[in-house]
C-alpha positions as CSV (number, residue, x, y, z in Angstrom):
1,X,232.9,-180.7,106.9
2,X,234.1,-181.5,110.0
3,X,233.9,-179.7,113.1
4,X,237.2,-178.4,113.1
5,X,236.6,-176.7,109.8
6,X,233.6,-175.4,111.3
7,X,235.4,-173.7,114.3
8,X,237.7,-172.0,111.3
9,X,234.6,-170.6,109.8
10,X,233.3,-169.6,113.2
11,X,236.1,-167.6,114.3
12,X,236.3,-165.6,111.0
13,X,232.6,-165.0,111.4
14,X,233.1,-164.0,114.9
15,X,236.1,-161.8,113.7
16,X,233.7,-160.0,111.4
17,X,231.1,-159.3,114.2
18,X,233.6,-157.5,116.0
19,X,235.2,-155.5,113.4
20,X,231.8,-154.4,112.6
21,X,230.5,-154.1,115.9
22,X,233.5,-152.5,117.5
23,X,234.1,-154.5,120.3
24,X,238.1,-154.3,120.1
25,X,238.3,-152.2,123.3
26,X,237.6,-155.3,126.1
27,X,239.3,-158.8,125.9
28,X,236.4,-159.9,127.4
29,X,233.7,-158.6,124.8
30,X,236.4,-160.4,121.7
31,X,236.6,-163.7,123.9
32,X,232.9,-163.7,124.5
33,X,232.1,-162.9,121.0
34,X,234.9,-165.6,119.4
35,X,233.2,-168.3,121.7
36,X,229.7,-167.5,120.6
37,X,230.7,-167.8,116.8
38,X,232.6,-170.9,117.2
39,X,229.7,-172.3,119.4
40,X,227.3,-171.5,116.7
41,X,229.5,-172.6,114.2
42,X,228.9,-176.4,115.7
43,X,225.2,-175.8,116.8
44,X,223.9,-177.4,113.4
45,X,225.5,-180.5,113.7
46,X,223.2,-181.1,116.9
47,X,221.5,-183.3,114.4
48,X,224.2,-186.2,114.8
49,X,224.8,-188.2,117.3
50,X,228.4,-188.1,117.1
51,X,229.1,-184.7,116.1
52,X,231.3,-182.5,118.6
53,X,228.5,-180.5,119.8
54,X,226.3,-183.4,120.7
55,X,229.1,-185.0,122.7
56,X,229.9,-182.2,125.0
57,X,227.8,-183.1,128.2
58,X,224.6,-185.2,128.8
59,X,222.4,-182.3,128.1
60,X,223.6,-181.5,124.4
61,X,223.5,-185.6,124.2
62,X,219.5,-185.4,125.5
63,X,219.1,-182.1,123.1
64,X,220.6,-184.2,120.1
65,X,218.8,-187.1,120.7
66,X,215.3,-185.0,121.0
67,X,216.3,-183.3,117.5
68,X,217.1,-186.7,115.9
69,X,213.6,-187.4,116.5
70,X,212.3,-184.7,114.2
71,X,214.8,-184.2,112.1
72,X,217.5,-185.7,110.1
73,X,221.2,-184.9,109.5
74,X,221.1,-181.6,107.3
75,X,217.4,-180.9,108.0
76,X,215.7,-178.3,110.0
77,X,219.0,-177.6,111.9
78,X,220.7,-176.6,108.7
79,X,218.3,-173.8,107.4
80,X,218.4,-170.1,107.9
81,X,214.8,-170.6,109.7
82,X,216.6,-172.5,112.3
83,X,219.4,-169.7,112.7
84,X,216.5,-167.2,113.1
85,X,215.3,-169.3,116.0
86,X,218.6,-169.9,117.3
87,X,219.1,-165.9,117.3
88,X,215.7,-165.5,119.2
89,X,216.3,-167.7,121.8
90,X,220.0,-166.6,122.3
91,X,219.0,-163.2,122.3
92,X,216.0,-163.7,125.2
93,X,218.7,-166.0,126.9
94,X,221.6,-163.5,126.9
95,X,219.3,-160.5,127.9
96,X,218.4,-162.4,130.9
97,X,222.1,-163.3,131.8
98,X,224.5,-160.6,130.1
99,X,222.0,-157.7,129.3
100,X,224.7,-155.2,128.3
101,X,226.3,-158.3,125.4
102,X,222.8,-159.6,124.6
103,X,223.0,-158.2,121.0
104,X,226.5,-158.6,120.1
105,X,226.4,-162.3,121.5
106,X,222.9,-163.2,119.7
107,X,224.5,-161.9,116.3
108,X,227.9,-164.0,117.1
109,X,225.9,-167.2,117.7
110,X,224.1,-166.5,114.5
111,X,227.3,-165.6,112.3
112,X,228.5,-168.8,113.4
113,X,225.7,-170.7,112.4
114,X,225.6,-169.2,109.1
115,X,228.9,-170.0,108.5
116,X,228.3,-173.5,108.9
117,X,225.4,-173.7,106.3
118,X,227.7,-171.8,103.8
119,X,230.1,-174.4,104.5
120,X,227.8,-177.1,104.1
121,X,226.4,-175.4,101.0
122,X,230.0,-176.2,99.5
123,X,229.5,-180.2,100.1
124,X,227.9,-182.2,97.5
125,X,224.7,-182.7,99.8
126,X,223.8,-179.3,100.0
127,X,221.3,-177.5,102.6
128,X,217.6,-176.1,101.9
129,X,218.6,-172.6,101.5
130,X,214.7,-172.0,101.4
131,X,213.1,-174.3,104.0
132,X,210.3,-174.2,104.5
133,X,209.0,-173.1,101.1
134,X,211.1,-175.5,99.4
135,X,213.0,-178.7,100.3
136,X,215.4,-178.6,97.3
137,X,218.8,-178.6,98.2
138,X,221.8,-176.2,97.1
139,X,225.2,-176.9,96.8
140,X,227.8,-175.2,95.0
141,X,230.7,-177.3,95.2
142,X,231.7,-181.1,95.6
143,X,234.0,-180.7,98.9
144,X,233.6,-184.4,100.5
145,X,233.6,-184.4,104.6
146,X,237.0,-185.5,105.8
147,X,238.3,-185.3,102.4
148,X,241.9,-183.8,101.4
149,X,239.9,-181.2,99.6
150,X,238.5,-180.3,102.9
151,X,241.5,-180.2,104.7
152,X,243.1,-177.7,102.0
153,X,240.2,-175.8,102.1
154,X,240.4,-175.7,106.2
155,X,244.0,-174.7,105.5
156,X,243.2,-171.9,103.5
157,X,240.5,-170.5,105.8
158,X,243.1,-171.2,108.5
159,X,245.0,-167.9,107.1
160,X,242.6,-165.4,107.5
161,X,241.4,-166.4,110.6
162,X,244.7,-166.1,112.3
163,X,245.6,-163.0,111.1
164,X,242.5,-162.0,112.0
165,X,243.2,-163.0,115.5
166,X,246.4,-161.1,115.4
167,X,244.6,-158.4,114.1
168,X,242.2,-158.0,116.7
169,X,244.7,-158.5,119.5
170,X,246.7,-155.5,117.8
171,X,243.6,-153.2,118.1
172,X,242.9,-154.4,121.6
173,X,246.5,-153.0,122.4
174,X,246.3,-149.8,120.4
175,X,242.5,-149.2,122.3
176,X,244.3,-150.1,125.6
177,X,247.2,-147.8,125.2
178,X,245.1,-144.8,124.2
179,X,242.9,-145.1,127.2
180,X,246.2,-143.8,129.2
């Protein structure tokens, strides 16, 4: 899947976290959660030289280069184990930088990453859901990257993602006016 499709799924993951955790009281919380989930949704592709996340800055290029030494595309960075590692690291970092939001941000990054894994399971190459116990790849559909079927799938995903943004803004406004 392309970064655009992953970002739409990341938006849905962020919306789910906000609704689950009840974070509609602050526009800043909504923005941080959505950003964290969207970043998480493209992080697994750090193992590709030309991916969106790999080309953000010199530091992400360096991390991408180092990652590619140890794994290939849809290798370790596309496993639940990597999500768990990223959750732990993001929780530790957020606890130092934004202690009051550390759990919701770590959950948001992890939710975005899991959305990436789910979408890549829809690709014919699949991912290793059971790694390190097994290197068997699982896939459930045959949606090829940059294909018309991916474009249609992304368009369909965009509908609930955009409706969700509207709903979050509505809930924020309702909560904001209740305070007065």
